[in-house]
The first five atom37 places (N, CA, C, CB, O) and aatype in JSON, in Angstrom:
{
  "aatype": [12, 15, 9, 10, 3, 6, 8, 13, 1, 2, 14, 15, 2, 0, 7, 19, 10, 6, 3, 0, 3, 10, 1, 19, 6, 19, 6, 2, 14, 19, 4, 7, 3, 10, 10, 1, 10, 13, 9, 0, 1, 3, 6, 6, 7, 10, 19, 1, 3, 0, 1, 13, 5, 19, 18, 7, 4, 14, 0, 0, 9, 7, 19, 7, 15, 10, 10, 16, 6, 19, 19, 15, 7, 11, 15, 1, 6, 6, 19, 1, 6, 10, 3, 1, 6, 11, 9, 6, 0, 12, 9, 7, 7, 10, 14, 3, 3, 11, 6, 8, 0, 9, 19, 10, 0, 19, 3, 0, 10, 11, 5, 19, 3, 7, 2, 17],
  "atom_mask": [
    [1, 1, 1, 1, 1],
    [1, 1, 1, 1, 1],
    [1, 1, 1, 1, 1],
    [1, 1, 1, 1, 1],
    [1, 1, 1, 1, 1],
    [1, 1, 1, 1, 1],
    [1, 1, 1, 1, 1],
    [1, 1, 1, 1, 1],
    [1, 1, 1, 1, 1],
    [1, 1, 1, 1, 1],
    [1, 1, 1, 1, 1],
    [1, 1, 1, 1, 1],
    [1, 1, 1, 1, 1],
    [1, 1, 1, 1, 1],
    [1, 1, 1, 0, 1],
    [1, 1, 1, 1, 1],
    [1, 1, 1, 1, 1],
    [1, 1, 1, 1, 1],
    [1, 1, 1, 1, 1],
    [1, 1, 1, 1, 1],
    [1, 1, 1, 1, 1],
    [1, 1, 1, 1, 1],
    [1, 1, 1, 1, 1],
    [1, 1, 1, 1, 1],
    [1, 1, 1, 1, 1],
    [1, 1, 1, 1, 1],
    [1, 1, 1, 1, 1],
    [1, 1, 1, 1, 1],
    [1, 1, 1, 1, 1],
    [1, 1, 1, 1, 1],
    [1, 1, 1, 1, 1],
    [1, 1, 1, 0, 1],
    [1, 1, 1, 1, 1],
    [1, 1, 1, 1, 1],
    [1, 1, 1, 1, 1],
    [1, 1, 1, 1, 1],
    [1, 1, 1, 1, 1],
    [1, 1, 1, 1, 1],
    [1, 1, 1, 1, 1],
    [1, 1, 1, 1, 1],
    [1, 1, 1, 1, 1],
    [1, 1, 1, 1, 1],
    [1, 1, 1, 1, 1],
    [1, 1, 1, 1, 1],
    [1, 1, 1, 0, 1],
    [1, 1, 1, 1, 1],
    [1, 1, 1, 1, 1],
    [1, 1, 1, 1, 1],
    [1, 1, 1, 1, 1],
    [1, 1, 1, 1, 1],
    [1, 1, 1, 1, 1],
    [1, 1, 1, 1, 1],
    [1, 1, 1, 1, 1],
    [1, 1, 1, 1, 1],
    [1, 1, 1, 1, 1],
    [1, 1, 1, 0, 1],
    [1, 1, 1, 1, 1],
    [1, 1, 1, 1, 1],
    [1, 1, 1, 1, 1],
    [1, 1, 1, 1, 1],
    [1, 1, 1, 1, 1],
    [1, 1, 1, 0, 1],
    [1, 1, 1, 1, 1],
    [1, 1, 1, 0, 1],
    [1, 1, 1, 1, 1],
    [1, 1, 1, 1, 1],
    [1, 1, 1, 1, 1],
    [1, 1, 1, 1, 1],
    [1, 1, 1, 1, 1],
    [1, 1, 1, 1, 1],
    [1, 1, 1, 1, 1],
    [1, 1, 1, 1, 1],
    [1, 1, 1, 0, 1],
    [1, 1, 1, 1, 1],
    [1, 1, 1, 1, 1],
    [1, 1, 1, 1, 1],
    [1, 1, 1, 1, 1],
    [1, 1, 1, 1, 1],
    [1, 1, 1, 1, 1],
    [1, 1, 1, 1, 1],
    [1, 1, 1, 1, 1],
    [1, 1, 1, 1, 1],
    [1, 1, 1, 1, 1],
    [1, 1, 1, 1, 1],
    [1, 1, 1, 1, 1],
    [1, 1, 1, 1, 1],
    [1, 1, 1, 1, 1],
    [1, 1, 1, 1, 1],
    [1, 1, 1, 1, 1],
    [1, 1, 1, 1, 1],
    [1, 1, 1, 1, 1],
    [1, 1, 1, 0, 1],
    [1, 1, 1, 0, 1],
    [1, 1, 1, 1, 1],
    [1, 1, 1, 1, 1],
    [1, 1, 1, 1, 1],
    [1, 1, 1, 1, 1],
    [1, 1, 1, 1, 1],
    [1, 1, 1, 1, 1],
    [1, 1, 1, 1, 1],
    [1, 1, 1, 1, 1],
    [1, 1, 1, 1, 1],
    [1, 1, 1, 1, 1],
    [1, 1, 1, 1, 1],
    [1, 1, 1, 1, 1],
    [1, 1, 1, 1, 1],
    [1, 1, 1, 1, 1],
    [1, 1, 1, 1, 1],
    [1, 1, 1, 1, 1],
    [1, 1, 1, 1, 1],
    [1, 1, 1, 1, 1],
    [1, 1, 1, 1, 1],
    [1, 1, 1, 1, 1],
    [1, 1, 1, 0, 1],
    [1, 1, 1, 1, 1],
    [1, 1, 1, 1, 1]
  ],
  "atom_positions": [
    [[76.83, 91.22, 95.74], [78.03, 91.0, 94.64], [79.13, 91.01, 94.47], [78.09, 91.46, 93.95], [79.51, 92.13, 94.1]],
    [[79.93, 90.28, 94.55], [81.72, 90.43, 94.25], [81.97, 91.1, 92.9], [82.59, 88.8, 94.13], [81.29, 91.14, 91.88]],
    [[83.5, 91.75, 93.31], [84.19, 92.3, 92.37], [84.03, 91.29, 90.83], [85.71, 92.46, 93.02], [83.92, 91.69, 89.67]],
    [[84.06, 89.94, 91.37], [84.45, 89.22, 90.21], [83.34, 89.09, 89.36], [85.0, 87.94, 90.51], [83.31, 89.27, 88.14]],
    [[82.18, 88.66, 90.34], [80.74, 88.95, 89.57], [80.48, 90.28, 88.81], [79.59, 88.92, 90.6], [80.3, 90.31, 87.59]],
    [[80.47, 91.24, 89.51], [80.33, 92.55, 88.94], [80.92, 92.51, 87.11], [81.33, 93.66, 90.05], [80.3, 92.75, 86.08]],
    [[82.5, 92.07, 87.37], [82.61, 92.56, 86.13], [82.74, 91.35, 85.32], [83.72, 93.53, 85.97], [83.46, 91.41, 84.32]],
    [[81.92, 89.82, 85.72], [81.75, 89.57, 84.66], [80.24, 89.53, 84.39], [82.46, 88.54, 84.41], [79.97, 88.8, 83.43]],
    [[79.16, 90.1, 84.97], [77.83, 90.24, 84.39], [77.93, 91.88, 83.12], [76.56, 90.45, 86.03], [77.46, 92.28, 82.06]],
    [[78.55, 92.16, 83.83], [78.59, 93.71, 83.41], [80.44, 94.54, 82.77], [77.98, 94.57, 85.16], [80.78, 95.71, 82.93]],
    [[81.11, 93.63, 82.21], [82.36, 93.76, 81.75], [82.63, 95.23, 81.09], [82.58, 92.63, 80.8], [81.87, 95.75, 80.27]],
    [[83.7, 95.75, 81.52], [84.23, 96.88, 80.99], [85.15, 96.57, 79.69], [84.98, 97.56, 82.1], [85.74, 95.52, 79.41]],
    [[85.08, 98.0, 78.85], [85.92, 97.47, 77.76], [86.18, 96.23, 77.02], [86.81, 97.65, 78.06], [87.25, 95.81, 76.58]],
    [[85.35, 95.88, 76.98], [84.87, 94.52, 75.91], [84.89, 94.38, 74.85], [83.83, 94.13, 75.81], [83.85, 94.77, 74.32]],
    [[86.02, 93.76, 73.81], [86.14, 94.35, 72.38], [87.47, 94.64, 71.39], [0.0, 0.0, 0.0], [88.55, 94.88, 71.92]],
    [[87.37, 94.62, 70.34], [88.93, 94.93, 69.62], [89.04, 96.28, 69.9], [89.14, 94.67, 67.83], [87.99, 96.93, 69.94]],
    [[90.15, 96.86, 70.11], [90.37, 98.48, 69.99], [91.51, 98.51, 68.51], [91.29, 99.26, 71.79], [92.61, 97.95, 68.48]],
    [[91.04, 99.13, 67.63], [91.48, 98.91, 66.18], [92.69, 99.9, 66.59], [90.29, 99.37, 64.73], [93.66, 99.15, 66.71]],
    [[93.09, 101.2, 66.85], [94.24, 101.66, 67.11], [95.08, 101.56, 68.08], [94.17, 102.5, 67.02], [95.85, 102.43, 68.47]],
    [[94.89, 100.06, 68.67], [95.68, 99.64, 69.61], [97.3, 99.87, 69.01], [95.24, 98.11, 69.98], [97.7, 99.83, 67.84]],
    [[97.95, 100.09, 70.17], [99.59, 99.66, 70.16], [100.55, 98.49, 70.58], [100.12, 100.46, 70.81], [101.75, 98.21, 70.54]],
    [[99.32, 97.94, 71.02], [99.91, 96.89, 71.47], [98.56, 95.53, 71.51], [100.64, 97.4, 73.0], [97.42, 95.54, 71.96]],
    [[99.44, 94.37, 70.73], [97.98, 93.57, 71.0], [98.89, 92.12, 71.21], [96.51, 93.58, 69.39], [99.86, 91.71, 70.57]],
    [[98.11, 91.49, 72.47], [98.49, 90.31, 72.72], [97.6, 89.29, 72.94], [99.19, 90.36, 73.58], [96.39, 89.48, 73.09]],
    [[98.33, 87.87, 72.98], [97.22, 86.9, 72.95], [97.92, 85.8, 73.96], [96.81, 86.31, 71.28], [99.07, 85.4, 73.76]],
    [[97.28, 85.44, 74.84], [97.67, 84.3, 75.8], [96.67, 83.15, 75.64], [97.66, 84.81, 77.36], [95.6, 83.37, 75.09]],
    [[96.97, 81.91, 76.1], [96.54, 80.94, 75.96], [96.24, 80.07, 77.18], [97.23, 80.54, 75.18], [96.86, 80.6, 78.1]],
    [[95.57, 78.95, 77.66], [96.06, 77.92, 78.79], [95.5, 76.97, 77.93], [95.5, 77.96, 80.5], [94.46, 76.84, 77.28]],
    [[96.84, 76.15, 78.21], [96.54, 75.21, 77.31], [96.11, 74.0, 77.89], [97.54, 75.0, 76.51], [95.85, 73.04, 77.16]],
    [[96.01, 73.94, 79.02], [94.54, 73.1, 79.74], [93.26, 73.32, 79.84], [94.54, 72.96, 80.9], [92.39, 72.45, 79.74]],
    [[93.1, 74.33, 80.01], [91.64, 74.56, 80.13], [91.15, 75.2, 78.6], [91.32, 75.68, 81.5], [89.97, 75.05, 78.29]],
    [[91.88, 75.75, 77.87], [91.45, 76.28, 76.57], [91.12, 78.21, 76.51], [0.0, 0.0, 0.0], [90.88, 79.05, 75.65]],
    [[91.3, 78.15, 78.0], [90.93, 79.68, 77.74], [91.73, 80.53, 77.11], [90.72, 80.35, 78.81], [92.94, 80.33, 77.02]],
    [[91.09, 81.63, 76.59], [91.92, 82.76, 75.87], [91.64, 83.81, 75.63], [92.27, 82.61, 74.89], [90.55, 84.12, 75.15]],
    [[93.17, 85.16, 76.11], [92.62, 86.32, 76.6], [93.48, 86.88, 75.41], [92.8, 86.81, 78.28], [94.52, 86.36, 75.0]],
    [[92.82, 88.15, 74.86], [93.15, 89.15, 73.71], [93.38, 90.4, 74.56], [91.89, 89.36, 72.5], [92.56, 90.45, 75.48]],
    [[94.08, 91.23, 74.54], [94.04, 92.67, 75.29], [95.17, 93.43, 74.29], [94.58, 92.61, 77.22], [96.26, 93.11, 73.8]],
    [[94.4, 94.47, 74.28], [94.69, 95.44, 73.34], [95.0, 96.76, 74.14], [93.52, 95.59, 72.32], [94.29, 96.98, 75.12]],
    [[96.05, 97.69, 73.81], [96.35, 98.83, 74.39], [96.79, 99.8, 73.86], [96.97, 98.72, 75.14], [97.58, 99.3, 73.06]],
    [[96.85, 100.98, 73.72], [96.99, 102.24, 73.04], [97.11, 103.17, 74.21], [95.77, 102.58, 72.05], [96.56, 103.23, 75.31]],
    [[98.17, 103.99, 73.48], [99.23, 105.07, 74.54], [99.14, 106.2, 73.61], [101.16, 104.55, 74.9], [98.97, 106.39, 72.4]],
    [[99.38, 107.09, 75.0], [99.08, 108.34, 74.29], [100.5, 109.03, 74.24], [97.88, 109.28, 75.07], [101.49, 108.3, 74.29]],
    [[100.64, 110.5, 74.13], [102.0, 110.7, 73.98], [102.95, 110.67, 74.69], [102.18, 111.48, 73.66], [104.14, 110.64, 74.38]],
    [[102.4, 110.67, 75.84], [103.45, 110.23, 77.09], [103.78, 108.75, 77.62], [102.94, 110.87, 78.33], [104.39, 108.34, 78.6]],
    [[103.09, 108.12, 76.54], [103.4, 106.78, 76.93], [102.38, 106.07, 77.62], [0.0, 0.0, 0.0], [102.52, 104.85, 77.71]],
    [[101.53, 106.53, 78.04], [100.84, 106.28, 79.57], [99.67, 105.52, 78.41], [100.23, 108.05, 80.92], [99.48, 105.85, 77.24]],
    [[98.94, 104.28, 79.28], [98.08, 103.55, 78.74], [96.83, 104.6, 78.74], [97.94, 102.18, 79.5], [96.51, 105.09, 79.82]],
    [[95.96, 105.04, 77.34], [94.78, 105.58, 77.0], [93.91, 104.76, 76.86], [94.79, 106.25, 76.04], [92.8, 105.2, 77.18]],
    [[93.92, 104.02, 76.61], [92.99, 102.53, 76.23], [93.62, 101.51, 76.24], [92.35, 102.37, 74.9], [94.75, 101.23, 75.84]],
    [[92.45, 100.66, 76.97], [92.72, 99.46, 77.05], [91.2, 98.37, 76.77], [93.47, 99.39, 78.47], [90.34, 98.32, 77.66]],
    [[91.08, 97.67, 75.62], [90.04, 96.34, 75.67], [90.61, 95.22, 75.6], [89.06, 96.22, 74.61], [91.83, 95.08, 75.56]],
    [[89.46, 93.98, 75.57], [89.89, 92.94, 76.05], [88.89, 92.29, 75.38], [90.08, 92.81, 77.46], [87.77, 92.73, 75.14]],
    [[89.59, 90.62, 74.93], [88.49, 90.21, 74.57], [88.81, 88.51, 75.24], [88.21, 90.53, 72.84], [89.96, 88.07, 75.3]],
    [[87.66, 87.76, 75.67], [88.08, 86.32, 75.97], [87.05, 85.52, 75.99], [88.75, 86.13, 77.19], [85.9, 85.73, 76.4]],
    [[87.8, 84.02, 75.24], [86.85, 82.94, 75.04], [87.33, 81.84, 76.35], [87.0, 82.25, 73.3], [88.36, 81.17, 76.34]],
    [[86.55, 81.86, 77.18], [86.64, 80.94, 78.59], [85.8, 81.13, 79.35], [0.0, 0.0, 0.0], [84.72, 81.53, 78.93]],
    [[85.99, 80.92, 80.65], [84.86, 80.96, 81.89], [84.75, 82.28, 82.3], [85.22, 80.08, 83.26], [85.44, 83.22, 81.9]],
    [[83.72, 82.33, 83.21], [83.39, 83.69, 84.01], [84.23, 84.45, 84.55], [82.67, 83.55, 84.99], [84.28, 85.68, 84.6]],
    [[85.15, 83.36, 85.1], [86.82, 84.42, 86.04], [87.56, 84.65, 84.97], [88.16, 83.44, 87.39], [88.2, 85.69, 85.16]],
    [[87.8, 84.19, 83.91], [88.83, 84.93, 83.16], [88.06, 85.99, 82.17], [89.8, 83.85, 82.31], [88.81, 86.71, 81.51]],
    [[86.3, 86.23, 81.94], [85.7, 87.4, 81.65], [85.93, 88.58, 82.66], [84.35, 87.1, 81.52], [86.1, 89.78, 82.48]],
    [[85.87, 87.86, 83.65], [85.64, 89.0, 84.76], [87.09, 89.72, 85.04], [0.0, 0.0, 0.0], [87.04, 90.95, 85.02]],
    [[88.32, 89.14, 85.3], [89.55, 89.34, 85.25], [90.19, 89.84, 84.05], [90.01, 88.35, 85.59], [91.06, 90.72, 84.07]],
    [[89.76, 89.27, 83.03], [89.9, 90.82, 81.6], [89.42, 91.62, 81.89], [0.0, 0.0, 0.0], [90.21, 92.56, 81.86]],
    [[88.1, 92.04, 82.35], [87.47, 93.57, 82.65], [88.29, 94.04, 83.48], [86.02, 93.75, 83.28], [88.81, 95.12, 83.18]],
    [[88.61, 93.49, 84.57], [89.08, 94.63, 85.39], [90.1, 94.76, 85.37], [88.88, 94.71, 86.49], [90.48, 95.77, 85.96]],
    [[91.49, 93.62, 84.52], [92.45, 94.3, 84.36], [92.39, 95.38, 83.35], [93.32, 93.53, 84.2], [93.17, 96.31, 83.53]],
    [[91.5, 95.44, 82.15], [91.55, 96.82, 81.29], [91.25, 98.01, 82.58], [90.12, 96.84, 79.82], [91.88, 99.01, 82.23]],
    [[90.81, 98.2, 83.39], [90.08, 99.12, 83.96], [91.58, 99.96, 84.93], [88.61, 98.29, 84.93], [91.97, 101.1, 85.18]],
    [[92.04, 98.39, 85.21], [93.5, 99.07, 85.94], [94.5, 99.44, 85.56], [94.1, 98.51, 86.64], [95.29, 100.17, 86.16]],
    [[94.63, 98.82, 84.1], [95.96, 99.53, 83.06], [95.76, 100.65, 83.0], [96.17, 99.15, 81.56], [96.76, 101.36, 83.01]],
    [[94.73, 101.16, 82.92], [94.22, 102.65, 82.11], [94.66, 103.9, 82.84], [92.47, 102.81, 82.01], [94.08, 104.32, 83.85]],
    [[95.76, 104.5, 82.26], [96.36, 105.37, 82.73], [97.7, 105.19, 83.33], [0.0, 0.0, 0.0], [98.41, 106.12, 83.72]],
    [[97.99, 104.03, 83.38], [99.41, 103.34, 83.95], [100.09, 103.6, 82.84], [99.49, 101.65, 84.38], [99.62, 103.67, 81.7]],
    [[101.62, 103.79, 83.27], [103.02, 103.88, 82.72], [103.22, 102.52, 82.49], [104.15, 104.54, 83.65], [102.51, 101.66, 83.0]],
    [[104.4, 102.19, 81.54], [104.91, 100.87, 81.67], [105.28, 100.39, 82.93], [105.93, 100.72, 80.92], [104.92, 99.36, 83.5]],
    [[106.02, 101.24, 83.27], [106.47, 100.67, 85.04], [105.19, 100.5, 85.72], [107.46, 101.93, 86.16], [105.0, 99.36, 86.14]],
    [[104.41, 101.21, 85.9], [103.47, 100.54, 87.03], [102.57, 99.56, 86.68], [102.64, 101.47, 87.69], [102.03, 98.87, 87.54]],
    [[102.26, 99.36, 85.01], [102.06, 98.35, 84.28], [102.69, 96.94, 84.97], [102.6, 98.73, 82.97], [102.1, 96.0, 85.49]],
    [[104.04, 97.18, 84.76], [105.17, 95.82, 85.28], [104.98, 95.62, 86.32], [106.69, 95.9, 85.29], [105.64, 94.62, 86.59]],
    [[104.42, 95.98, 87.25], [104.25, 95.9, 89.34], [103.31, 95.23, 88.87], [103.82, 97.41, 90.75], [103.81, 94.11, 88.77]],
    [[101.75, 95.13, 88.33], [100.83, 94.15, 88.51], [101.23, 93.06, 88.34], [99.88, 94.23, 87.88], [101.61, 92.56, 87.28]],
    [[101.18, 92.37, 89.83], [101.45, 91.22, 89.57], [100.77, 89.95, 89.93], [102.41, 91.22, 89.88], [99.59, 90.29, 90.0]],
    [[100.84, 88.65, 90.21], [99.76, 87.58, 90.41], [99.3, 88.15, 91.61], [100.21, 85.97, 90.51], [98.08, 88.02, 91.74]],
    [[99.93, 88.79, 92.6], [99.19, 88.81, 94.13], [98.34, 90.25, 94.35], [100.51, 88.72, 95.49], [97.58, 90.45, 95.3]],
    [[98.64, 91.29, 93.17], [98.04, 92.36, 93.13], [96.74, 92.02, 92.86], [98.59, 93.2, 92.34], [95.75, 92.24, 93.57]],
    [[96.79, 91.52, 91.85], [95.39, 91.27, 90.81], [94.85, 90.62, 91.63], [95.4, 90.5, 89.32], [93.63, 90.76, 91.52]],
    [[95.21, 89.69, 92.71], [93.85, 88.42, 93.02], [93.31, 89.55, 94.17], [94.43, 86.26, 93.86], [92.13, 89.64, 94.52]],
    [[94.33, 90.33, 94.65], [93.8, 91.19, 95.72], [92.83, 92.05, 94.83], [95.01, 92.09, 96.57], [91.68, 92.03, 95.27]],
    [[92.98, 92.72, 93.82], [91.93, 93.48, 93.41], [90.36, 93.05, 92.9], [92.51, 94.08, 92.5], [89.31, 93.69, 92.82]],
    [[90.8, 91.5, 92.57], [89.77, 90.83, 92.22], [88.72, 90.45, 93.44], [90.3, 89.7, 91.56], [87.51, 90.23, 93.36]],
    [[89.53, 90.47, 94.55], [89.03, 89.98, 95.8], [89.07, 87.96, 96.16], [0.0, 0.0, 0.0], [88.29, 87.22, 96.76]],
    [[90.39, 87.71, 95.43], [90.56, 86.51, 95.63], [89.71, 85.58, 94.64], [0.0, 0.0, 0.0], [88.53, 85.92, 94.5]],
    [[90.12, 84.53, 94.0], [89.48, 83.68, 93.37], [89.47, 82.07, 93.95], [89.99, 83.85, 92.1], [90.42, 81.82, 94.7]],
    [[88.68, 81.14, 93.73], [88.98, 79.66, 94.3], [90.39, 78.99, 93.21], [87.23, 78.53, 94.11], [90.87, 79.24, 92.11]],
    [[90.59, 78.18, 94.13], [91.85, 77.41, 93.56], [91.4, 76.91, 91.72], [92.14, 75.74, 94.79], [92.07, 77.25, 90.74]],
    [[90.56, 76.36, 91.69], [89.9, 75.93, 90.68], [90.0, 77.45, 88.94], [88.15, 75.59, 91.6], [89.96, 77.29, 87.72]],
    [[90.12, 78.53, 89.69], [89.65, 79.42, 89.16], [90.84, 80.45, 88.83], [88.59, 79.83, 89.94], [90.63, 81.39, 88.06]],
    [[92.35, 80.2, 89.54], [93.4, 80.91, 89.76], [93.67, 81.05, 88.14], [94.55, 80.21, 90.78], [94.22, 82.09, 87.79]],
    [[93.37, 80.2, 87.25], [93.95, 80.31, 85.81], [93.62, 81.53, 85.17], [93.46, 79.23, 84.9], [94.05, 81.64, 84.02]],
    [[93.03, 82.4, 85.58], [92.6, 83.21, 84.85], [93.05, 84.45, 85.46], [91.28, 83.04, 84.62], [92.59, 85.51, 85.06]],
    [[93.96, 84.42, 86.46], [94.87, 85.34, 87.07], [96.3, 85.61, 86.18], [95.18, 84.75, 88.52], [96.78, 86.67, 85.8]],
    [[96.77, 84.25, 86.02], [97.6, 83.59, 85.02], [97.51, 84.17, 83.91], [97.35, 82.32, 84.8], [98.52, 84.78, 83.57]],
    [[96.41, 84.19, 83.06], [96.54, 84.59, 81.77], [96.63, 86.29, 82.17], [95.17, 83.99, 80.71], [97.22, 86.92, 81.29]],
    [[96.29, 86.92, 83.01], [95.96, 88.23, 83.01], [97.65, 89.0, 82.83], [95.0, 88.59, 84.54], [98.07, 89.88, 82.09]],
    [[98.47, 87.89, 84.23], [99.66, 87.76, 84.09], [100.78, 87.89, 82.96], [99.64, 86.91, 84.45], [101.71, 88.67, 82.77]],
    [[100.34, 86.92, 82.38], [100.56, 86.35, 81.27], [100.89, 87.7, 80.13], [99.24, 85.37, 80.99], [101.87, 88.14, 79.52]],
    [[99.62, 87.97, 80.25], [99.25, 89.45, 79.03], [99.82, 90.41, 79.43], [97.68, 90.09, 78.82], [100.09, 91.19, 78.51]],
    [[100.24, 90.83, 80.68], [100.69, 91.83, 81.05], [102.32, 91.59, 80.75], [100.19, 92.1, 82.43], [103.0, 92.6, 80.59]],
    [[102.94, 90.33, 80.67], [104.21, 90.23, 81.04], [104.92, 90.2, 79.0], [104.42, 88.52, 82.33], [106.06, 90.28, 78.52]],
    [[103.66, 90.07, 78.45], [103.65, 90.19, 76.85], [103.81, 91.64, 76.3], [102.23, 89.62, 76.25], [104.58, 92.03, 75.43]],
    [[102.72, 92.49, 77.17], [102.57, 93.68, 76.78], [103.58, 94.75, 77.1], [101.47, 93.97, 77.19], [103.63, 95.87, 76.59]],
    [[104.56, 94.15, 78.2], [106.05, 94.9, 78.65], [107.27, 94.29, 77.33], [106.67, 94.2, 80.69], [108.05, 94.96, 76.65]],
    [[107.07, 93.07, 77.33], [108.39, 92.93, 76.21], [107.92, 93.62, 74.83], [0.0, 0.0, 0.0], [108.68, 93.68, 73.87]],
    [[106.49, 94.19, 74.81], [106.03, 94.27, 73.32], [106.35, 96.01, 73.32], [104.09, 93.66, 72.96], [106.55, 96.55, 72.23]],
    [[106.39, 96.78, 74.49], [106.32, 97.89, 75.02], [106.46, 98.62, 73.69], [107.29, 98.13, 76.15], [106.45, 99.85, 73.66]]
  ]
}
């Protein structure tokens, strides 16, 4: 089973994080996929907890799940370094018609950085 399949079938950190410091929402206007990302930080400013909600395809769900695991424990600078290529490598690549899932994740991280 691929990393993407595992995250789709058994998503990590799905749901709303009530005590989130950061809440962002991004949407792909072409396919209609929507990603909500919730992040809570600790006293040092590191990501203490992350949750997600996705309304969309299995790839978007899988990438959202992976994203919450990847950002946990990271600083703002480390989160800022997570670009398209790094996320795609972590998920094991995606077919061209599913690349929009990675774009959603990157867009969410840009909003997180802007609101940190």
